[in-house]
GUPARO-395019 format. One line per field, with one value per atom (N, C-alpha, C): residue in one letter; atom name; x, z, y. Coordinates in Angstrom, 2 decimals, decimal comma, m for minus. Atoms other than C-alpha are relative to their C-alpha. Example, Ala and Ser with C-alpha at 12.3 -4.5 7.8 and 13.67 -1.06 7.14 Angstrom:
residu	(A_A_A_S_S_S);
atome	(N_CA_C_N_CA_C);
c1	(0,89_12,30_0,90_m0,82_13,67_m0,77);
c3	(0,00_7,80_0,00_m0,06_7,14_0,73);
c2	(m1,19_m4,50_1,20_m1,19_m1,06_1,09);
! end
This chain:
residu	(M_M_M_Q_Q_Q_D_D_D_I_I_I_R_R_R_Q_Q_Q_R_R_R_Y_Y_Y_N_N_N_I_I_I_V_V_V_A_A_A_S_S_S_A_A_A_G_G_G_S_S_S_L_L_L_S_S_S_L_L_L_K_K_K_P_P_P_Y_Y_Y_S_S_S_H_H_H_L_L_L_V_V_V_R_R_R_R_R_R_S_S_S_R_R_R_W_W_W_L_L_L_L_L_L_V_V_V_A_A_A_A_A_A_G_G_G_L_L_L_L_L_L_A_A_A_S_S_S_V_V_V_T_T_T_P_P_P_I_I_I_V_V_V_P_P_P_D_D_D_S_S_S_I_I_I_G_G_G_Q_Q_Q_D_D_D_G_G_G_R_R_R_L_L_L_V_V_V_L_L_L_Y_Y_Y_V_V_V_L_L_L_S_S_S_V_V_V_F_F_F_L_L_L_A_A_A_L_L_L_H_H_H_S_S_S_L_L_L_Y_Y_Y_N_N_N_I_I_I_L_L_L_V_V_V_K_K_K_A_A_A_N_N_N_I_I_I_R_R_R_Y_Y_Y_L_L_L_F_F_F_D_D_D_A_A_A_S_S_S_A_A_A_N_N_N_G_G_G_I_I_I_F_F_F_K_K_K_S_S_S_G_G_G_L_L_L_A_A_A_N_N_N_Q_Q_Q_H_H_H_E_E_E_K_K_K_L_L_L_M_M_M_R_R_R_L_L_L_E_E_E_D_D_D_A_A_A_V_V_V_V_V_V_F_F_F_V_V_V_S_S_S_E_E_E_E_E_E_S_S_S_G_G_G_G_G_G_W_W_W_H_H_H_Y_Y_Y_A_A_A_L_L_L_G_G_G_A_A_A_K_K_K_K_K_K_S_S_S_H_H_H_F_F_F_V_V_V_K_K_K_S_S_S_Y_Y_Y_S_S_S_I_I_I_S_S_S_E_E_E_E_E_E_F_F_F_G_G_G_A_A_A_G_G_G_H_H_H_E_E_E_S_S_S_Q_Q_Q_Q_Q_Q_Q_Q_Q_L_L_L_R_R_R_A_A_A_Y_Y_Y_E_E_E_E_E_E_Q_Q_Q_I_I_I_L_L_L_E_E_E_K_K_K_I_I_I_H_H_H_A_A_A_L_L_L_I_I_I_A_A_A_S_S_S_Q_Q_Q_R_R_R_P_P_P_V_V_V_E_E_E_L_L_L_P_P_P_S_S_S_R_R_R_R_R_R_F_F_F);
atome	(N_CA_C_N_CA_C_N_CA_C_N_CA_C_N_CA_C_N_CA_C_N_CA_C_N_CA_C_N_CA_C_N_CA_C_N_CA_C_N_CA_C_N_CA_C_N_CA_C_N_CA_C_N_CA_C_N_CA_C_N_CA_C_N_CA_C_N_CA_C_N_CA_C_N_CA_C_N_CA_C_N_CA_C_N_CA_C_N_CA_C_N_CA_C_N_CA_C_N_CA_C_N_CA_C_N_CA_C_N_CA_C_N_CA_C_N_CA_C_N_CA_C_N_CA_C_N_CA_C_N_CA_C_N_CA_C_N_CA_C_N_CA_C_N_CA_C_N_CA_C_N_CA_C_N_CA_C_N_CA_C_N_CA_C_N_CA_C_N_CA_C_N_CA_C_N_CA_C_N_CA_C_N_CA_C_N_CA_C_N_CA_C_N_CA_C_N_CA_C_N_CA_C_N_CA_C_N_CA_C_N_CA_C_N_CA_C_N_CA_C_N_CA_C_N_CA_C_N_CA_C_N_CA_C_N_CA_C_N_CA_C_N_CA_C_N_CA_C_N_CA_C_N_CA_C_N_CA_C_N_CA_C_N_CA_C_N_CA_C_N_CA_C_N_CA_C_N_CA_C_N_CA_C_N_CA_C_N_CA_C_N_CA_C_N_CA_C_N_CA_C_N_CA_C_N_CA_C_N_CA_C_N_CA_C_N_CA_C_N_CA_C_N_CA_C_N_CA_C_N_CA_C_N_CA_C_N_CA_C_N_CA_C_N_CA_C_N_CA_C_N_CA_C_N_CA_C_N_CA_C_N_CA_C_N_CA_C_N_CA_C_N_CA_C_N_CA_C_N_CA_C_N_CA_C_N_CA_C_N_CA_C_N_CA_C_N_CA_C_N_CA_C_N_CA_C_N_CA_C_N_CA_C_N_CA_C_N_CA_C_N_CA_C_N_CA_C_N_CA_C_N_CA_C_N_CA_C_N_CA_C_N_CA_C_N_CA_C_N_CA_C_N_CA_C_N_CA_C_N_CA_C_N_CA_C_N_CA_C_N_CA_C_N_CA_C_N_CA_C_N_CA_C_N_CA_C_N_CA_C_N_CA_C_N_CA_C_N_CA_C_N_CA_C_N_CA_C_N_CA_C_N_CA_C_N_CA_C_N_CA_C_N_CA_C_N_CA_C_N_CA_C_N_CA_C_N_CA_C_N_CA_C_N_CA_C_N_CA_C_N_CA_C_N_CA_C_N_CA_C_N_CA_C_N_CA_C_N_CA_C_N_CA_C_N_CA_C_N_CA_C_N_CA_C_N_CA_C_N_CA_C_N_CA_C_N_CA_C_N_CA_C_N_CA_C_N_CA_C_N_CA_C_N_CA_C_N_CA_C_N_CA_C);
c1	(0,37_5,28_m1,37_1,65_1,96_0,47_m0,08_2,14_m0,28_m0,27_3,04_m1,64_1,60_m0,65_m0,98_0,36_m2,28_0,11_m0,32_m0,87_m0,41_0,29_m1,30_m1,21_1,32_m4,61_0,11_m0,25_m3,49_m0,77_1,32_m5,79_0,59_m0,62_m3,49_m0,70_0,33_m4,53_1,03_m1,45_m2,38_m0,29_m0,42_m2,97_m0,63_0,19_m3,91_0,47_m0,23_m2,69_m0,31_1,17_m4,57_0,07_m0,80_m3,09_m0,75_m0,07_m3,96_1,22_m1,34_m0,60_m0,27_0,10_m2,41_m0,45_0,83_m3,99_0,65_m0,90_m1,48_m0,29_0,05_m2,15_m1,47_1,34_m5,67_0,45_m0,91_m3,92_0,30_m0,87_m2,08_m1,20_0,65_m4,66_m1,86_0,76_m7,05_0,55_m0,55_m4,78_m0,31_m0,05_m4,54_m1,36_1,33_m8,37_m0,32_m0,06_m8,31_0,46_m0,50_m5,79_m0,10_1,27_m8,20_m0,77_0,84_m10,46_0,37_m0,26_m8,81_0,51_m0,26_m7,26_m1,31_0,82_m10,67_m0,89_1,38_m12,41_0,99_m0,80_m9,10_0,08_m0,17_m8,93_m0,56_0,58_m11,72_0,10_m0,29_m10,24_1,47_m1,28_m6,85_0,13_m0,33_m5,17_m0,84_m0,11_m6,24_1,38_m1,06_m3,01_0,49_m0,30_m2,81_m1,13_1,21_m6,02_m0,69_0,71_m8,46_0,48_m0,92_m6,23_0,74_m1,10_m4,15_m1,23_1,26_m7,87_m0,82_0,09_m8,34_0,66_m1,09_m5,28_m0,04_0,28_m6,21_m0,56_1,51_m9,61_0,28_m0,34_m8,36_0,92_m1,28_m5,22_m0,88_0,59_m7,73_m0,66_1,22_m10,52_1,58_m0,75_m7,36_0,69_0,33_m6,44_m0,86_1,17_m9,63_m0,18_0,67_m10,25_1,31_m0,91_m6,90_0,10_0,07_m7,17_m1,54_1,27_m10,69_0,35_m0,47_m9,39_0,94_m0,97_m6,61_m1,19_0,93_m9,26_m0,83_1,01_m12,11_0,36_0,10_m10,72_1,37_m1,81_m6,68_0,31_m0,17_m6,87_m1,44_0,84_m9,32_0,09_m0,34_m7,65_1,09_m0,71_m6,47_0,09_0,08_m4,71_0,12_0,74_m5,56_1,11_m1,05_m2,48_m0,89_1,12_m4,81_0,77_m0,68_m2,85_m1,08_0,88_m6,37_m0,62_0,67_m7,43_0,58_m1,24_m4,09_0,58_0,02_m4,24_0,16_m0,11_m3,52_m1,17_1,52_m6,74_0,07_m0,28_m7,22_m1,63_1,18_m10,39_m0,22_0,38_m11,53_m1,55_1,60_m14,27_m0,47_0,40_m14,60_m0,18_0,31_m13,83_m0,08_0,41_m14,89_1,11_m0,68_m12,74_0,79_m0,44_m10,50_1,68_m1,70_m7,34_0,23_m0,37_m5,09_1,48_m0,79_m2,20_m0,19_m0,49_m1,46_1,10_m1,00_0,28_1,90_m1,75_3,42_0,70_m0,70_3,80_0,13_m0,58_4,37_0,88_m1,47_7,50_m0,15_0,07_7,96_1,44_m1,44_10,66_m0,06_m0,08_11,93_m0,17_0,20_10,69_0,42_m0,71_12,28_m0,84_0,55_10,57_0,25_0,03_11,03_1,25_m0,11_13,55_0,04_0,83_11,84_0,22_0,03_11,53_m1,18_0,92_8,95_0,11_m0,04_8,27_m1,39_1,26_5,87_m0,05_0,35_4,40_m0,35_0,30_4,16_m0,21_0,37_3,74_0,99_m1,58_7,19_0,20_m0,30_6,84_m0,11_0,59_5,30_0,30_0,45_6,21_0,69_m0,52_8,37_m0,75_1,56_4,75_m0,84_0,95_2,55_m0,04_m0,02_3,04_m0,82_1,26_0,95_1,34_m0,89_2,77_m0,73_0,83_2,15_0,80_m1,19_4,65_m0,66_m0,39_4,82_1,19_m1,15_7,82_0,84_m0,87_10,88_1,44_m0,85_13,50_1,45_m1,61_17,13_m0,31_0,25_15,92_m0,19_m0,12_15,78_m1,20_1,24_12,31_m0,27_0,08_11,89_0,67_m1,08_14,48_m0,51_1,07_12,20_m1,08_1,23_9,16_0,82_m0,24_11,41_0,19_m0,31_12,44_m0,97_0,90_9,23_m0,98_0,72_7,70_0,53_m0,52_10,05_m0,47_0,45_9,69_m1,33_1,17_5,75_m0,71_0,94_4,64_0,68_m0,83_7,32_0,33_m0,30_8,31_m0,91_1,78_4,38_m0,30_m0,11_4,43_0,56_m0,70_7,17_m0,41_0,21_6,35_m1,57_1,32_2,48_0,36_m0,86_4,77_0,18_m1,17_6,99_m1,01_0,78_4,16_m0,80_0,17_2,89_0,79_m1,42_5,96_m0,07_m0,41_6,30_1,29_m1,15_9,14_0,75_m1,10_12,15_0,64_m0,93_13,67_1,22_m0,88_17,19_m0,51_m0,33_17,48_0,79_m0,53_18,66_0,64_m0,72_21,74_0,10_m0,45_22,29_1,04);
c3	(0,78_11,98_0,53_m0,11_12,30_0,84_m0,66_14,36_m1,09_1,45_11,88_0,45_m0,03_13,54_m0,46_0,61_12,64_m1,88_0,96_9,53_m1,02_0,48_8,54_0,29_m0,88_10,60_0,32_m0,12_12,05_1,57_m0,93_14,10_0,13_m0,17_15,98_1,08_m1,04_18,32_0,05_0,00_19,31_m1,34_1,64_16,20_m1,14_1,02_13,82_m0,25_0,53_11,87_m1,10_1,68_9,90_m0,78_0,61_7,73_m1,31_1,02_5,17_m0,36_0,47_3,45_m1,12_0,76_1,06_0,51_m0,51_3,70_m0,03_0,02_3,73_m1,54_1,18_0,32_m0,02_m0,04_1,23_0,34_m0,52_2,96_m1,51_0,99_m0,39_m1,24_0,96_m2,91_0,41_0,11_m1,29_m0,56_0,58_m2,53_m1,22_1,45_m5,42_m0,56_0,53_m6,06_0,53_m0,08_m4,63_m0,94_1,16_m7,16_m1,58_1,39_m10,28_m0,18_0,32_m9,41_m0,08_0,91_m9,27_m1,40_1,26_m12,19_m1,38_1,04_m13,89_0,12_m0,09_m12,36_m0,50_0,63_m13,58_m1,54_1,78_m17,36_m0,13_1,36_m18,76_0,11_0,58_m17,85_0,12_0,73_m18,92_m0,91_0,83_m21,17_m1,84_1,04_m24,81_m1,10_1,06_m26,10_0,47_m0,64_m24,54_m1,20_0,84_m27,60_0,53_m0,68_m27,42_0,06_m0,07_m28,09_1,61_m1,13_m24,76_1,51_m1,02_m22,49_m0,38_m0,08_m23,75_0,79_m1,11_m22,46_1,85_m1,18_m19,22_0,66_m0,33_m18,87_0,53_0,03_m19,63_1,34_m1,51_m16,76_0,96_m0,64_m14,56_m0,02_0,35_m15,46_0,84_m0,20_m15,19_1,37_m1,09_m11,77_1,05_m0,79_m10,25_0,19_0,07_m11,40_0,87_m1,26_m9,72_1,19_m1,54_m6,61_0,27_m0,07_m6,61_0,60_m0,58_m6,90_1,07_m0,65_m4,67_1,64_m1,38_m2,03_0,30_m0,34_m2,59_m0,49_0,49_m4,00_0,79_m0,29_m3,35_1,81_m1,18_0,20_0,83_m0,78_1,48_0,00_0,53_0,35_1,51_m1,39_3,77_m0,19_0,19_3,91_1,93_m1,68_7,58_m0,17_m0,01_8,48_1,42_m1,15_10,35_0,32_m0,05_12,01_0,36_m0,44_13,31_m1,05_0,99_9,98_m1,43_0,67_8,65_m2,05_1,09_5,68_0,05_0,32_4,43_m0,97_0,54_3,09_m0,44_0,81_1,00_0,10_m0,11_1,41_m0,55_0,41_m0,13_m0,42_0,35_m2,28_m1,31_1,00_m5,12_0,69_m0,78_m2,96_1,59_m1,60_0,91_0,69_m0,37_1,67_m0,43_0,81_m0,66_0,90_m0,48_0,46_m1,08_0,84_m0,78_m0,42_m0,14_0,16_1,55_m1,33_3,27_0,81_m0,40_5,64_0,14_m0,08_5,42_m1,17_1,68_1,75_m0,04_0,31_2,18_0,22_m0,24_1,65_0,29_m0,17_2,36_m0,63_0,81_0,01_m0,23_0,54_m0,94_m1,47_1,17_m3,94_m0,56_0,34_m5,92_m1,58_1,36_m8,76_0,11_m0,24_m9,61_0,45_m1,14_m7,53_1,10_m1,24_m4,62_0,36_m0,19_m2,80_1,15_m1,74_m0,44_0,16_m0,35_1,28_m0,54_0,99_m0,99_1,11_m0,48_m0,28_m1,22_0,73_m2,41_0,48_m0,11_m2,27_m0,23_0,11_m2,10_m1,98_1,10_m5,99_m0,57_1,24_m7,90_0,80_m0,50_m5,71_m0,95_0,72_m8,43_m1,55_1,10_m10,89_0,58_m0,84_m8,33_1,18_m1,26_m5,37_0,11_m0,81_m2,89_0,73_m0,34_m1,90_1,17_m1,65_2,36_0,03_m0,48_2,73_m1,00_1,20_1,19_m0,28_0,53_m0,62_0,90_m1,07_1,20_m0,61_0,45_0,54_0,31_m0,40_1,43_1,04_m1,19_3,60_1,13_m1,57_7,31_0,29_m0,60_8,02_m0,87_1,16_5,10_1,18_m1,06_7,56_1,12_m0,88_10,34_m0,08_0,06_9,27_m1,05_0,66_7,79_1,53_m1,87_11,63_1,05_m0,71_12,91_m0,77_0,97_10,04_0,00_m0,35_10,95_1,08_m1,72_14,65_0,39_m0,62_15,07_m1,06_1,18_11,56_m0,63_0,27_9,96_0,72_m0,86_12,95_0,46_m0,22_13,72_m0,98_1,57_10,02_0,11_0,33_10,12_1,20_m1,04_13,75_m0,31_0,13_12,38_m1,74_0,35_9,55_m0,19_m0,42_11,11_0,99_m0,94_13,25_m0,21_1,72_10,24_0,07_0,84_9,47_0,27_m0,77_10,08_1,03_m0,88_12,17_m0,40_0,04_10,72_0,85_m1,18_12,84_m1,26_0,29_11,80_m0,05_0,51_10,17_0,56_m0,84_11,72_m1,23_0,62_9,66_0,31_m0,42_9,92_m0,88);
c2	(0,88_13,22_m1,15_0,80_10,81_m1,45_1,40_7,38_m1,03_1,22_4,29_m0,65_1,07_2,66_0,65_m0,63_5,33_0,40_m0,14_5,95_m1,19_1,08_2,17_m0,48_0,21_1,94_m1,07_1,52_m1,24_m0,20_0,86_m3,46_m1,31_1,35_m6,30_m0,46_0,90_m9,11_m1,08_0,93_m12,06_m0,79_0,58_m13,97_0,76_m0,44_m11,21_1,24_m1,06_m8,50_0,68_m0,21_m6,11_1,15_m1,60_m2,82_0,02_0,05_m1,00_1,33_m0,36_m0,11_1,31_m1,05_2,98_1,32_m1,19_4,99_1,11_m0,96_7,64_0,65_m0,43_8,35_0,92_m1,12_10,10_1,30_m1,42_13,12_0,57_m0,56_13,80_0,10_0,14_12,79_1,22_m1,27_15,45_1,11_m1,54_18,26_m0,36_0,60_16,51_0,16_m0,44_16,93_1,38_m1,47_20,49_0,47_m0,66_21,34_m0,09_0,17_19,86_1,02_m0,80_21,38_1,50_m1,72_25,24_m0,15_0,13_24,11_0,08_0,05_23,44_1,45_m0,84_26,37_1,48_m1,13_28,94_m0,19_0,00_27,71_0,94_m0,90_29,76_1,83_m1,22_32,58_0,69_m0,52_32,48_0,35_m1,11_34,47_m1,03_0,50_33,62_m0,97_0,55_33,24_m1,89_1,21_29,42_m0,54_0,40_29,16_m1,16_1,13_26,69_m1,67_1,20_23,46_m0,22_m0,54_24,81_m0,30_m0,33_25,27_m1,50_1,32_21,62_m1,10_0,70_20,20_0,46_0,00_21,69_m0,48_0,68_20,72_m2,04_1,27_16,88_m0,20_0,19_17,57_m0,48_m0,24_18,55_m1,33_1,26_15,41_m1,09_1,57_12,72_0,57_m0,07_14,48_m0,45_0,21_14,37_m1,77_1,66_10,51_m0,72_1,05_9,59_0,74_m0,31_11,20_m0,77_0,99_9,72_m1,49_1,19_6,49_m0,40_0,26_6,60_0,10_m0,10_7,80_m0,98_1,00_5,46_m1,27_1,39_2,56_m0,42_0,76_1,94_0,22_m0,23_3,48_m0,53_0,92_1,27_m1,30_1,05_m1,61_m0,61_0,20_m3,86_m1,68_1,42_m6,90_m0,27_0,29_m9,02_m1,19_1,28_m11,77_m0,38_1,38_m14,80_m1,17_1,51_m17,27_m0,74_0,50_m19,15_m0,53_0,80_m19,43_m0,24_0,11_m19,68_0,23_m0,82_m17,40_1,63_m1,23_m13,77_0,22_m0,15_m11,93_1,33_m1,62_m8,85_0,76_m0,01_m7,25_1,83_m1,17_m3,63_0,54_m0,16_m2,02_m1,09_0,52_m4,48_m1,46_1,00_m7,55_m0,10_0,11_m8,31_m1,04_1,05_m11,30_m0,69_0,88_m12,73_m0,82_0,87_m15,13_m0,12_0,11_m14,64_m1,00_0,94_m17,35_m0,29_0,37_m19,46_1,10_m0,84_m17,79_m0,64_0,13_m20,37_m0,29_m0,01_m19,87_1,80_m1,25_m16,11_0,30_m0,77_m14,14_1,06_m1,23_m10,87_1,13_m0,64_m9,12_1,49_m1,23_m5,77_0,55_m0,63_m4,32_1,14_m1,10_m1,55_0,27_m0,46_0,61_1,69_m1,63_3,91_0,92_m1,17_5,19_m0,42_0,52_3,88_m0,99_1,85_0,46_m0,08_0,12_m0,85_m1,30_1,43_m4,35_m0,49_0,76_m6,47_m1,35_1,28_m9,81_m1,10_0,71_m12,59_m1,58_1,54_m16,52_m0,73_0,24_m18,10_m0,71_0,26_m19,76_0,56_m0,64_m16,99_1,61_m1,33_m13,57_0,94_m0,72_m12,12_0,26_m0,16_m12,66_0,87_m1,01_m11,40_0,55_m0,44_m9,46_1,07_m0,61_m7,43_1,51_m1,28_m3,73_m0,05_m0,45_m3,81_1,30_m1,72_m0,47_1,30_m0,81_2,94_m0,06_m0,58_3,80_0,72_m0,48_4,68_0,38_m0,99_6,71_m0,08_m0,50_8,07_0,90_m0,53_10,68_0,02_0,05_11,31_m0,35_0,45_11,11_m1,11_1,28_8,21_m0,91_1,20_5,95_0,17_m0,13_7,34_m0,84_0,38_5,87_m2,04_1,64_2,72_m0,96_0,95_1,48_0,01_m0,17_2,48_m1,32_1,45_0,01_m1,42_1,00_m2,34_m0,95_0,34_m2,74_m0,27_m0,01_m2,20_m0,89_0,68_m3,76_m1,50_1,61_m6,11_m1,22_0,97_m7,93_m0,86_0,53_m8,59_m1,21_0,31_m9,63_m1,75_1,54_m12,26_m1,15_1,25_m14,03_m0,44_0,89_m14,54_m1,04_0,40_m15,92_m1,70_1,43_m18,14_m0,95_1,12_m19,60_m0,85_1,01_m21,49_m0,94_0,74_m22,69_m1,67_0,78_m26,41_0,11_0,23_m27,45_m1,22_0,59_m29,10_m0,88_0,81_m31,85_m0,94_0,69_m33,31_m1,67_1,78_m36,49_m0,98_1,20_m39,55_m0,45_1,26_m41,14_m1,08_0,94_m44,29_m0,95);
! end
């Protein structure tokens, strides 16, 4: 199993944490790109029984697989989130945007988001996290390896994120009643 710090390309310092939540997709997407190339190269030599329409479907499928894997490799895997206590912000950088401020640290909330049978940790603003959120982990499931990755993520990444968010929240003093 790959180290969690390498898996998420973690860069941590005293007051900041930077991670790439989709960097794990690169390996799988490279294999998908190879499969798309093989499918496109095998399509001309398939038997005539599938016909011209069948070949067209195989070509379209190979183009779709290639575009999807290139998107994952070039765009999605390069998305980086920076939690910076000194700037009191959470920033997103990627291919299209270099340093976009998403929210202030004290406005951030980390929650569990469920989609299509799996779940992951997501990040959003307190008042609108169900409307707009950002995935900050891979999908976790019920398997043994997934549970090990979950524990490593929670211990080495999520605790640091919570500490950075908590460091920016104002301390509420108890009110005096007269």
